[in-house]
NUTOR-42312 format. One record per residue: residue in three letters; x, y, z of N, C-alpha, C in turn. Coordinates in Angstrom, 2 decimals, padded with zeros to 5 digits, always signed. Layout:
<atom rest="ALA" n_x="X" n_y="Y" n_z="Z" ca_x="X" ca_y="Y" ca_z="Z" c_x="X" c_y="Y" c_z="Z"/>
...
//
This chain:
<atom rest="MET" n_x="+020.42" n_y="+003.63" n_z="-092.57" ca_x="+021.22" ca_y="+004.13" ca_z="-091.48" c_x="+020.38" c_y="+004.11" c_z="-090.20"/>
<atom rest="VAL" n_x="+021.00" n_y="+003.78" n_z="-089.09" ca_x="+020.30" ca_y="+003.73" ca_z="-087.81" c_x="+020.34" c_y="+005.12" c_z="-087.18"/>
<atom rest="GLN" n_x="+019.17" n_y="+005.61" n_z="-086.86" ca_x="+019.09" ca_y="+006.98" ca_z="-086.35" c_x="+019.58" c_y="+007.11" c_z="-084.91"/>
<atom rest="GLY" n_x="+019.48" n_y="+006.06" n_z="-084.13" ca_x="+019.88" ca_y="+006.12" ca_z="-082.73" c_x="+021.36" c_y="+006.37" c_z="-082.56"/>
<atom rest="SER" n_x="+022.15" n_y="+005.92" n_z="-083.47" ca_x="+023.60" ca_y="+006.05" ca_z="-083.32" c_x="+024.08" c_y="+007.47" c_z="-083.61"/>
<atom rest="LEU" n_x="+023.30" n_y="+008.27" n_z="-084.31" ca_x="+023.72" ca_y="+009.63" ca_z="-084.63" c_x="+023.39" c_y="+010.64" c_z="-083.55"/>
<atom rest="LYS" n_x="+022.51" n_y="+010.26" n_z="-082.60" ca_x="+022.11" ca_y="+011.16" ca_z="-081.49" c_x="+021.59" c_y="+012.48" c_z="-082.04"/>
<atom rest="LEU" n_x="+020.55" n_y="+012.41" n_z="-082.85" ca_x="+020.02" ca_y="+013.59" ca_z="-083.51" c_x="+019.34" c_y="+014.56" c_z="-082.55"/>
<atom rest="ASN" n_x="+018.78" n_y="+014.05" n_z="-081.47" ca_x="+018.00" ca_y="+014.90" ca_z="-080.56" c_x="+018.71" c_y="+015.18" c_z="-079.24"/>
<atom rest="LYS" n_x="+020.02" n_y="+015.17" n_z="-079.25" ca_x="+020.74" ca_y="+015.35" ca_z="-077.98" c_x="+020.63" c_y="+016.78" c_z="-077.44"/>
<atom rest="ASN" n_x="+020.36" n_y="+017.77" n_z="-078.28" ca_x="+020.22" ca_y="+019.15" ca_z="-077.81" c_x="+018.79" c_y="+019.50" c_z="-077.42"/>
<atom rest="LYS" n_x="+017.90" n_y="+018.58" n_z="-077.61" ca_x="+016.49" ca_y="+018.82" ca_z="-077.29" c_x="+016.31" c_y="+018.81" c_z="-075.78"/>
<atom rest="GLN" n_x="+015.49" n_y="+019.70" n_z="-075.29" ca_x="+015.25" ca_y="+019.77" ca_z="-073.86" c_x="+014.38" c_y="+018.58" c_z="-073.44"/>
<atom rest="PRO" n_x="+014.79" n_y="+017.86" n_z="-072.41" ca_x="+013.99" ca_y="+016.69" ca_z="-071.99" c_x="+012.70" c_y="+017.13" c_z="-071.31"/>
<atom rest="LYS" n_x="+011.69" n_y="+016.29" n_z="-071.41" ca_x="+010.43" ca_y="+016.57" ca_z="-070.73" c_x="+010.66" c_y="+016.39" c_z="-069.24"/>
<atom rest="GLY" n_x="+010.24" n_y="+017.37" n_z="-068.47" ca_x="+010.52" ca_y="+017.32" ca_z="-067.04" c_x="+009.26" c_y="+017.34" c_z="-066.21"/>
<atom rest="GLY" n_x="+009.37" n_y="+016.79" n_z="-065.02" ca_x="+008.28" ca_y="+016.83" ca_z="-064.06" c_x="+007.17" c_y="+015.86" c_z="-064.39"/>
<atom rest="ARG" n_x="+006.37" n_y="+015.62" n_z="-063.42" ca_x="+005.23" ca_y="+014.75" ca_z="-063.65" c_x="+003.96" c_y="+015.58" c_z="-063.67"/>
<atom rest="HIS" n_x="+002.95" n_y="+015.07" n_z="-064.29" ca_x="+001.68" ca_y="+015.78" ca_z="-064.42" c_x="+000.92" c_y="+015.71" c_z="-063.10"/>
<atom rest="VAL" n_x="+000.63" n_y="+016.85" n_z="-062.51" ca_x="-000.12" ca_y="+016.90" ca_z="-061.26" c_x="-001.58" c_y="+017.14" c_z="-061.60"/>
<atom rest="GLN" n_x="-002.41" n_y="+016.25" n_z="-061.11" ca_x="-003.84" ca_y="+016.35" ca_z="-061.42" c_x="-004.47" c_y="+017.41" c_z="-060.53"/>
<atom rest="LYS" n_x="-005.24" n_y="+018.31" n_z="-061.13" ca_x="-005.88" ca_y="+019.37" ca_z="-060.38" c_x="-007.17" c_y="+018.84" c_z="-059.77"/>
<atom rest="LEU" n_x="-007.36" n_y="+019.12" n_z="-058.49" ca_x="-008.57" ca_y="+018.69" ca_z="-057.78" c_x="-009.47" c_y="+019.89" c_z="-057.57"/>
<atom rest="SER" n_x="-010.74" n_y="+019.63" n_z="-057.59" ca_x="-011.68" ca_y="+020.71" ca_z="-057.32" c_x="-011.74" c_y="+020.94" c_z="-055.81"/>
<atom rest="LYS" n_x="-012.22" n_y="+022.12" n_z="-055.42" ca_x="-012.31" ca_y="+022.45" ca_z="-054.01" c_x="-013.33" c_y="+021.55" c_z="-053.30"/>
<atom rest="VAL" n_x="-014.33" n_y="+021.12" n_z="-054.04" ca_x="-015.33" ca_y="+020.22" ca_z="-053.46" c_x="-014.69" c_y="+018.90" c_z="-053.09"/>
<atom rest="ASP" n_x="-013.84" n_y="+018.37" n_z="-053.99" ca_x="-013.16" ca_y="+017.11" ca_z="-053.71" c_x="-012.20" c_y="+017.24" c_z="-052.54"/>
<atom rest="ILE" n_x="-011.52" n_y="+018.37" n_z="-052.44" ca_x="-010.58" ca_y="+018.60" ca_z="-051.35" c_x="-011.32" c_y="+018.63" c_z="-050.02"/>
<atom rest="LEU" n_x="-012.45" n_y="+019.35" n_z="-049.98" ca_x="-013.22" ca_y="+019.42" ca_z="-048.75" c_x="-013.81" c_y="+018.06" c_z="-048.38"/>
<atom rest="ALA" n_x="-014.24" n_y="+017.30" n_z="-049.37" ca_x="-014.79" ca_y="+015.97" ca_z="-049.10" c_x="-013.71" c_y="+015.06" c_z="-048.52"/>
<atom rest="LYS" n_x="-012.50" n_y="+015.15" n_z="-049.05" ca_x="-011.40" ca_y="+014.34" ca_z="-048.55" c_x="-011.04" c_y="+014.75" c_z="-047.11"/>
<atom rest="LYS" n_x="-011.03" n_y="+016.06" n_z="-046.85" ca_x="-010.72" ca_y="+016.55" ca_z="-045.51" c_x="-011.77" c_y="+016.09" c_z="-044.50"/>
<atom rest="LYS" n_x="-013.04" n_y="+016.16" n_z="-044.91" ca_x="-014.12" ca_y="+015.74" ca_z="-044.02" c_x="-014.05" c_y="+014.24" c_z="-043.74"/>
<atom rest="LYS" n_x="-013.67" n_y="+013.47" n_z="-044.74" ca_x="-013.54" ca_y="+012.02" ca_z="-044.57" c_x="-012.42" c_y="+011.69" c_z="-043.60"/>
<atom rest="GLN" n_x="-011.29" n_y="+012.42" n_z="-043.70" ca_x="-010.18" ca_y="+012.19" ca_z="-042.79" c_x="-010.54" c_y="+012.60" c_z="-041.37"/>
<atom rest="GLU" n_x="-011.28" n_y="+013.70" n_z="-041.23" ca_x="-011.68" ca_y="+014.15" ca_z="-039.90" c_x="-012.65" c_y="+013.18" c_z="-039.25"/>
<atom rest="SER" n_x="-013.49" n_y="+012.54" n_z="-040.08" ca_x="-014.50" ca_y="+011.65" ca_z="-039.51" c_x="-013.92" c_y="+010.34" c_z="-039.00"/>
<atom rest="ARG" n_x="-012.67" n_y="+010.07" n_z="-039.32" ca_x="-012.03" ca_y="+008.84" ca_z="-038.86" c_x="-011.29" c_y="+009.01" c_z="-037.53"/>
<atom rest="GLY" n_x="-011.09" n_y="+010.24" n_z="-037.10" ca_x="-010.27" ca_y="+010.49" ca_z="-035.92" c_x="-011.02" c_y="+010.34" c_z="-034.61"/>
<atom rest="GLU" n_x="-010.28" n_y="+010.58" n_z="-033.52" ca_x="-010.85" ca_y="+010.47" ca_z="-032.17" c_x="-011.86" c_y="+011.58" c_z="-031.89"/>
<atom rest="LEU" n_x="-011.60" n_y="+012.77" n_z="-032.44" ca_x="-012.52" ca_y="+013.88" ca_z="-032.19" c_x="-013.89" c_y="+013.61" c_z="-032.81"/>
<atom rest="ALA" n_x="-013.90" n_y="+012.92" n_z="-033.94" ca_x="-015.18" ca_y="+012.64" ca_z="-034.59" c_x="-015.99" c_y="+011.64" c_z="-033.77"/>
<atom rest="LYS" n_x="-015.30" n_y="+010.70" n_z="-033.16" ca_x="-016.01" ca_y="+009.70" ca_z="-032.36" c_x="-016.65" c_y="+010.34" c_z="-031.13"/>
<atom rest="SER" n_x="-016.03" n_y="+011.38" n_z="-030.61" ca_x="-016.59" ca_y="+012.04" ca_z="-029.44" c_x="-017.66" c_y="+013.06" c_z="-029.82"/>
<atom rest="GLY" n_x="-017.76" n_y="+013.41" n_z="-031.09" ca_x="-018.76" ca_y="+014.37" ca_z="-031.54" c_x="-018.29" c_y="+015.80" c_z="-031.51"/>
<atom rest="ALA" n_x="-017.01" n_y="+016.03" n_z="-031.24" ca_x="-016.50" ca_y="+017.40" ca_z="-031.13" c_x="-016.48" c_y="+018.11" c_z="-032.48"/>
<atom rest="ILE" n_x="-016.17" n_y="+017.39" n_z="-033.54" ca_x="-016.11" ca_y="+018.02" ca_z="-034.86" c_x="-017.50" c_y="+018.44" c_z="-035.31"/>
<atom rest="ALA" n_x="-018.48" n_y="+017.57" n_z="-035.10" ca_x="-019.85" ca_y="+017.90" ca_z="-035.50" c_x="-020.37" c_y="+019.08" c_z="-034.70"/>
<atom rest="GLN" n_x="-020.07" n_y="+019.11" n_z="-033.42" ca_x="-020.52" ca_y="+020.22" ca_z="-032.57" c_x="-019.86" c_y="+021.53" c_z="-033.00"/>
<atom rest="GLY" n_x="-018.58" n_y="+021.48" n_z="-033.31" ca_x="-017.88" ca_y="+022.68" ca_z="-033.78" c_x="-018.43" c_y="+023.18" c_z="-035.10"/>
<atom rest="ARG" n_x="-018.75" n_y="+022.25" n_z="-035.99" ca_x="-019.32" ca_y="+022.64" ca_z="-037.28" c_x="-020.68" c_y="+023.29" c_z="-037.10"/>
<atom rest="LYS" n_x="-021.49" n_y="+022.74" n_z="-036.19" ca_x="-022.82" ca_y="+023.32" ca_z="-035.93" c_x="-022.68" c_y="+024.73" c_z="-035.37"/>
<atom rest="LEU" n_x="-021.77" n_y="+024.91" n_z="-034.42" ca_x="-021.58" ca_y="+026.23" ca_z="-033.83" c_x="-021.09" c_y="+027.24" c_z="-034.88"/>
<atom rest="GLY" n_x="-020.18" n_y="+026.80" n_z="-035.75" ca_x="-019.67" ca_y="+027.68" ca_z="-036.79" c_x="-020.76" c_y="+028.12" c_z="-037.76"/>
<atom rest="LEU" n_x="-021.60" n_y="+027.18" n_z="-038.18" ca_x="-022.70" ca_y="+027.52" ca_z="-039.09" c_x="-023.72" c_y="+028.42" c_z="-038.42"/>
<atom rest="ARG" n_x="-024.02" n_y="+028.13" n_z="-037.16" ca_x="-025.00" ca_y="+028.95" ca_z="-036.43" c_x="-024.48" c_y="+030.37" c_z="-036.26"/>
<atom rest="THR" n_x="-023.21" n_y="+030.51" n_z="-035.95" ca_x="-022.61" ca_y="+031.84" ca_z="-035.79" c_x="-022.65" c_y="+032.61" c_z="-037.11"/>
<atom rest="GLU" n_x="-022.33" n_y="+031.92" n_z="-038.19" ca_x="-022.33" ca_y="+032.55" ca_z="-039.51" c_x="-023.72" c_y="+033.05" c_z="-039.88"/>
<atom rest="VAL" n_x="-024.73" n_y="+032.23" n_z="-039.62" ca_x="-026.10" ca_y="+032.61" ca_z="-039.94" c_x="-026.57" c_y="+033.76" c_z="-039.05"/>
<atom rest="ASN" n_x="-026.19" n_y="+033.73" n_z="-037.78" ca_x="-026.58" ca_y="+034.81" ca_z="-036.87" c_x="-025.96" c_y="+036.14" c_z="-037.27"/>
<atom rest="LEU" n_x="-024.70" n_y="+036.10" n_z="-037.68" ca_x="-024.06" ca_y="+037.34" ca_z="-038.12" c_x="-024.70" c_y="+037.86" c_z="-039.41"/>
<atom rest="ALA" n_x="-025.06" n_y="+036.95" n_z="-040.29" ca_x="-025.73" ca_y="+037.37" ca_z="-041.52" c_x="-027.09" c_y="+037.98" c_z="-041.21"/>
<atom rest="ALA" n_x="-027.81" n_y="+037.41" n_z="-040.25" ca_x="-029.11" ca_y="+037.95" ca_z="-039.87" c_x="-028.96" c_y="+039.34" c_z="-039.26"/>
<atom rest="LYS" n_x="-027.95" n_y="+039.50" n_z="-038.40" ca_x="-027.71" ca_y="+040.82" ca_z="-037.81" c_x="-027.37" c_y="+041.84" c_z="-038.88"/>
<atom rest="ALA" n_x="-026.58" n_y="+041.46" n_z="-039.86" ca_x="-026.21" ca_y="+042.37" ca_z="-040.95" c_x="-027.44" c_y="+042.76" c_z="-041.76"/>
<atom rest="GLN" n_x="-028.36" n_y="+041.82" n_z="-041.95" ca_x="-029.56" ca_y="+042.13" ca_z="-042.71" c_x="-030.48" c_y="+043.08" c_z="-041.94"/>
<atom rest="VAL" n_x="-030.61" n_y="+042.85" n_z="-040.63" ca_x="-031.54" ca_y="+043.67" ca_z="-039.84" c_x="-030.96" c_y="+045.05" c_z="-039.56"/>
<atom rest="GLU" n_x="-029.71" n_y="+045.09" n_z="-039.06" ca_x="-029.13" ca_y="+046.36" ca_z="-038.64" c_x="-028.59" c_y="+047.18" c_z="-039.81"/>
<atom rest="GLY" n_x="-028.00" n_y="+046.52" n_z="-040.77" ca_x="-027.37" ca_y="+047.25" ca_z="-041.87" c_x="-028.19" c_y="+047.32" c_z="-043.13"/>
<atom rest="ALA" n_x="-029.35" n_y="+046.67" n_z="-043.13" ca_x="-030.23" ca_y="+046.61" ca_z="-044.30" c_x="-029.48" c_y="+046.08" c_z="-045.52"/>
<atom rest="ALA" n_x="-028.64" n_y="+045.08" n_z="-045.29" ca_x="-027.86" ca_y="+044.48" ca_z="-046.38" c_x="-028.58" c_y="+043.25" c_z="-046.90"/>
<atom rest="GLN" n_x="-028.60" n_y="+043.09" n_z="-048.19" ca_x="-029.19" ca_y="+041.91" ca_z="-048.80" c_x="-028.07" c_y="+040.92" c_z="-049.12"/>
<atom rest="LEU" n_x="-028.08" n_y="+039.79" n_z="-048.45" ca_x="-027.03" ca_y="+038.80" ca_z="-048.64" c_x="-027.53" c_y="+037.69" c_z="-049.56"/>
<atom rest="SER" n_x="-026.66" n_y="+037.27" n_z="-050.46" ca_x="-027.06" ca_y="+036.21" ca_z="-051.38" c_x="-026.30" c_y="+034.91" c_z="-051.14"/>
<atom rest="VAL" n_x="-025.14" n_y="+034.98" n_z="-050.48" ca_x="-024.36" ca_y="+033.77" ca_z="-050.26" c_x="-024.89" c_y="+032.99" c_z="-049.06"/>
<atom rest="VAL" n_x="-025.15" n_y="+033.69" n_z="-047.97" ca_x="-025.66" ca_y="+033.05" ca_z="-046.76" c_x="-027.16" c_y="+033.27" c_z="-046.70"/>
<atom rest="ARG" n_x="-027.90" n_y="+032.19" n_z="-046.62" ca_x="-029.36" ca_y="+032.27" ca_z="-046.51" c_x="-029.75" c_y="+032.27" c_z="-045.04"/>
<atom rest="VAL" n_x="-030.63" n_y="+033.19" n_z="-044.67" ca_x="-031.09" ca_y="+033.30" ca_z="-043.29" c_x="-032.55" c_y="+032.90" c_z="-043.24"/>
<atom rest="SER" n_x="-032.86" n_y="+032.01" n_z="-042.30" ca_x="-034.24" ca_y="+031.55" ca_z="-042.18" c_x="-035.09" c_y="+032.62" c_z="-041.49"/>
<atom rest="PRO" n_x="-036.38" n_y="+032.58" n_z="-041.70" ca_x="-037.26" ca_y="+033.56" ca_z="-041.03" c_x="-037.22" c_y="+033.47" c_z="-039.51"/>
<atom rest="GLN" n_x="-036.99" n_y="+032.27" n_z="-038.97" ca_x="-036.91" ca_y="+032.12" ca_z="-037.52" c_x="-035.73" c_y="+032.89" c_z="-036.95"/>
<atom rest="VAL" n_x="-034.59" n_y="+032.81" n_z="-037.61" ca_x="-033.40" ca_y="+033.51" ca_z="-037.12" c_x="-033.59" c_y="+035.01" c_z="-037.25"/>
<atom rest="LEU" n_x="-034.21" n_y="+035.46" n_z="-038.35" ca_x="-034.48" ca_y="+036.89" ca_z="-038.50" c_x="-035.41" c_y="+037.40" c_z="-037.40"/>
<atom rest="ALA" n_x="-036.42" n_y="+036.62" n_z="-037.07" ca_x="-037.34" ca_y="+037.02" ca_z="-036.00" c_x="-036.61" c_y="+037.08" c_z="-034.67"/>
<atom rest="LYS" n_x="-035.70" n_y="+036.16" n_z="-034.45" ca_x="-034.94" ca_y="+036.13" ca_z="-033.20" c_x="-034.07" c_y="+037.37" c_z="-033.07"/>
<atom rest="VAL" n_x="-033.47" n_y="+037.78" n_z="-034.20" ca_x="-032.60" ca_y="+038.96" ca_z="-034.18" c_x="-033.42" c_y="+040.23" c_z="-034.03"/>
<atom rest="LYS" n_x="-034.56" n_y="+040.31" n_z="-034.70" ca_x="-035.40" ca_y="+041.50" ca_z="-034.61" c_x="-036.01" c_y="+041.66" c_z="-033.23"/>
<atom rest="GLY" n_x="-036.35" n_y="+040.55" n_z="-032.61" ca_x="-037.06" ca_y="+040.59" ca_z="-031.33" c_x="-036.20" c_y="+040.95" c_z="-030.16"/>
<atom rest="CYS" n_x="-035.00" n_y="+040.39" n_z="-030.08" ca_x="-034.16" ca_y="+040.63" ca_z="-028.90" c_x="-032.71" c_y="+040.77" c_z="-029.33"/>
<atom rest="SER" n_x="-031.91" n_y="+041.20" n_z="-028.38" ca_x="-030.50" ca_y="+041.42" ca_z="-028.70" c_x="-029.70" c_y="+040.13" c_z="-028.61"/>
<atom rest="SER" n_x="-030.17" n_y="+039.17" n_z="-027.82" ca_x="-029.40" ca_y="+037.93" ca_z="-027.69" c_x="-029.63" c_y="+037.06" c_z="-028.91"/>
<atom rest="VAL" n_x="-028.54" n_y="+036.60" n_z="-029.48" ca_x="-028.60" ca_y="+035.84" ca_z="-030.72" c_x="-027.88" c_y="+034.51" c_z="-030.50"/>
<atom rest="GLY" n_x="-028.44" n_y="+033.46" n_z="-031.05" ca_x="-027.71" ca_y="+032.20" ca_z="-031.06" c_x="-027.89" c_y="+031.35" c_z="-029.84"/>
<atom rest="LEU" n_x="-026.80" n_y="+030.98" n_z="-029.23" ca_x="-026.84" ca_y="+030.01" ca_z="-028.14" c_x="-027.58" c_y="+030.54" c_z="-026.91"/>
<atom rest="ALA" n_x="-027.37" n_y="+031.80" n_z="-026.57" ca_x="-028.04" ca_y="+032.34" ca_z="-025.39" c_x="-029.55" c_y="+032.31" c_z="-025.54"/>
<atom rest="ALA" n_x="-030.02" n_y="+032.64" n_z="-026.73" ca_x="-031.46" ca_y="+032.64" ca_z="-026.98" c_x="-032.01" c_y="+031.22" c_z="-026.99"/>
<atom rest="ALA" n_x="-031.21" n_y="+030.28" n_z="-027.48" ca_x="-031.65" ca_y="+028.90" ca_z="-027.54" c_x="-031.70" c_y="+028.27" c_z="-026.16"/>
<atom rest="LYS" n_x="-030.79" n_y="+028.66" n_z="-025.27" ca_x="-030.73" ca_y="+028.07" ca_z="-023.93" c_x="-031.79" c_y="+028.63" c_z="-023.00"/>
<atom rest="LYS" n_x="-032.34" n_y="+029.81" n_z="-023.31" ca_x="-033.36" ca_y="+030.41" ca_z="-022.44" c_x="-034.65" c_y="+029.63" c_z="-022.48"/>
<atom rest="LYS" n_x="-034.91" n_y="+028.92" n_z="-023.58" ca_x="-036.18" ca_y="+028.22" ca_z="-023.74" c_x="-036.26" c_y="+027.00" c_z="-022.88"/>
//
């Protein structure tokens, strides 16, 4: 007997949807950075400058938190030069760099 003609599985729920591949956050950031590097802003250097300013600000805030709040940070590493800059004077970051 031919099984196809009896429609034995007609009440079975069909498989639905397609399998979406999960990407890691590292891959997502790498893809985003690659797309940004192809644009007009990347050619002018605006993206690189913004990234530098963001990292410098993050490190300066971490240094201030370590000095003023006596907090030990493990995610953001602060170099000894930045710590000395924060301990020595109140101006942090760009203002201190431009005075030299």
